[in-house]
N, C-alpha and C positions, 0 to 999 in steps of 0.2 A: 912492848910486845905487840902493838898494833901492826907493826911491819910484818910479823909472822902470822898473826891471827887472820888478817884479811885474805891472804892467798890460801890459807888452810880452809877458811870458810867457803871461799869461792870453789875450791876443789870439791868440797863435800856437796855443795849445792849442784854443781855441774854433774858430778857422779850420780847423785840421786835423781835429778831431773832427766838426764840423758838415758839412764836405765829405764825409768818410767816411760819415756817417750817410745823407746824401742818396744817395750812390752805392749803399750797401747796399739802401736801400728801392727805388730805381728799377730795380735788377737782380733784385728778387724777382719771382716769377710775376705776370703781369698781374692775376689775380683778387684779389691782395692790395692792389693800388693804390688802389681806392676806400676801403678801411679806413684806409690810410696817409694819404690826403688828408683824411679826416674828422678824424683825430687832428691832422694838421698845421694844419687850419683852426681847431681849438680852440686850438692853441698860438698861431696868428696872432692870434686874438681876445684871448688873454691878453697877448700881447706889445704889441698896440696899447693895451690898457688900461694896461699898465705904463708905456708911453711917456708917456701922458697923466698918470699918477699922479706921475711923477718929473720932469715938465717944469719944475716950480719948485724942484726939489731940486738945489742946486748943490754937494752934498757929493760925496766920493769914491764913496760907495755909489750915489748917483744916477747918476754917470757910468758905473759898471759895469752898472747895470740898464739904462740907456738903450742902451748899446753892445750888450749881450746881446740885448735885445728887438729892436733893428734887425737883427741877424744872423738872428734867428728869422723876422722878416718877409721878409727876403731869401731865407731857406731855403724859405719857402712859395712864393715866386716861382719858384725853381729847380725844386722838386718838381712844381708844377703844369704847368710846361713839359715837363720831361723824362719825366713820366708821361703826357703827352698830353692833359691836361685843359684847358689854356689854351695854345693854339699859334697858329694863324693860319688864314686862309681857304683856304689850299691847302697842307696839310702833305704834300707829295709830292716825289719826286725831280725834278730839273730835266731838261729835254730835252738830249740830248747836244750839240746845235748852239748852245746859248745861250752868249753871250759878253757881256762888258762890263756895261752898264747893265741889259740884259734879265736877265742872270744874277743881278745884285744884287736886282732887283725880285722875281724868283722866290724868292730866298733870304728876302727880307723877308716874302713871302706865307706862308712856313712859320712865322713867329713874330710876326706883326703884333699879334694879341690879347695875346700875352705882353708886347710892348713897351708896349701901352696899360696892361696890369696893373701894370707897373713904374712907370709914370707915376702911376697912381692911388694906388699904395702910397706913393710919395713925397709926393704932395699930402696924403694922410691924415696922414702924420707931420708935414708942415709945419703943417697945421691944429692938430694936437695940441700942437705946441711953439711956436706963434705967440706972440710977445711974452714968452716965458718965458726963464729964465736957463739952463736945461739943454738945450742943443741937440746933445748928443753923438749922440743917436739919428738926428737929421736928417743930420748930417755923415757919420755912419757909412754910412747908407743911400745917400746921394749918392755917396760914394766907391766903394761896391760897384757901384752902377749904372753909373757912368762907366767904371770900370776893366773891368767886364764887357763893356760895349759896345766898348771898345778891343780887348779880347782877341778878341772875335768878329769884328771887322773884320779883325784881323790874320790870323785863321784863314781868312777868306774870301780875302784878298789873297795869302796864301801864307806858310807857316812850315815849319821843318824837322820839327817833331814835332807830329803831328796829335792824338795821344792818343785815337785812335779806340776804344781799349778801354774808355774811359769811357762810350761811348754804349751804351745798352741795345739789344737786338735790334730793338725796334719803331721805333727812330729811325735805323735803318741808311740810310734814304734821305738823311739829311743829309750823307753822305760826299761826294756830288757837288758840294756847295757848299764843300768844303774844298780848299785848294790846298797842295801840297808844293813849297816853294821855299826856297832858301838865305837869301833876304832879300826884304823888300818895303819900299816907301817909307815906310809908316806906322810900322814898328817902331821906328826910331831916335827918331821923335817921341814915341811912346808911352813908351818907357823913359826918355827925357830928361825929359819932363814928370812922369812918375811919381817919378823920383828927386828932381827939384826940389821937388815937393810934399812928399815924405817929409822932405827936409832942412829945408824951411821949417817944417813942423809940429814936427819934433824940436827945432829951435832955439827955437821958441816955448815948448815944454815945458821946456827947459833954462834959459830966461830967468830972471834973478834976480827979476823982478817977478811971476812966475807963482805963484799960491797953490797949496797942495798939491792941492786938489780940481780946479783948472784943469790942473795938471800931469798928473794922472791921466787926465783925458779926452783931453788932447793926446797923451799917451804911447800910449793905446789907438789913437788915430787914426794916429799915426806908424807904429806897428807894422803896422797894417792896410794902410797905403799901401805900406810896404816889402814886405809879403807879396804884394800885388797886382802890384807891379813885378817881384818875383821870379817870380811866375807867368808874366809875359810872357817873362822870360828862359828859363823852362822850355820855352817854345815853340820856341826857337832853339838853345839850347846842347845839345851831344851828351851829355846826362846822363840816367840812368834815373830821372827825377823821378817817373814814375808809381809807382815802388816805394813812395813815401810812403803810398800808399793801397791797396797790394796786399791788405791785410787786408779791405778793403771790396769788392773785386771778386770775381766768381764763379770766378776761376781759368781764364778763357778769354777770348779776344778776341771782341768782339761781331761778328756777321756783317755787316760793312759792306762797301760796294762798294770795290774797289781804286781808288786815285786816281793819276792820272798826275802828272808834274811840273807840267803846266799846270793841274791841278785838274779835268780831265775824267775821269770814271770809265771804266775799261776795260769793254768789253762782255763 
């Protein structure tokens, strides 16, 4: 079982530490953000180079490198958005009377360039791994992008735990796009599909025909899928899940607008 436990543990530690690092950096004073983005962009370039370098490396080492590099690329996407460098054409709070499709379009306008950047990042990784044997980076990035989109849609439709303390002060306007509800129609679909994908990948990793290097890559992906599904449950279950990253938060709640049960901010 050690062949499966080691990559799973690595995925958990990388997920936890990478998330915490992004939180630390985005909560630092605004004048530090340009320097952080310069460093992150250098890491992005190195990660893309590494993905291309190991695209034909189907060993266990190649799987670890591809997985780590894809997480770094994703980290750049998150930092560029939460630091306000790549957001959307209208990064502002919504009007109090917006409902339904209009509210969704207003929410999309706060992050449209970010969505395009995610797509460009995925296409870059696809090009780097096209026709090659090691596609762990591609599947890692795709999994992160899809589960992130699902989580954001759930936050828009309504969840119990908004985790507004994760938002830095300069993104307080996003609170009006979040809804606090005990359940929404998308959530059961999200966790069911996330669980099904996790089980399918885990079964493939445990399959007798899986080579050690293949099992390593699949174990990394299965752990990541399980973590992404767990993050969805954190949005609904009455658990102090934010405590996992207390060390990375500034010890105070970000000054975001208070949200009604319907998702409309109180004046």
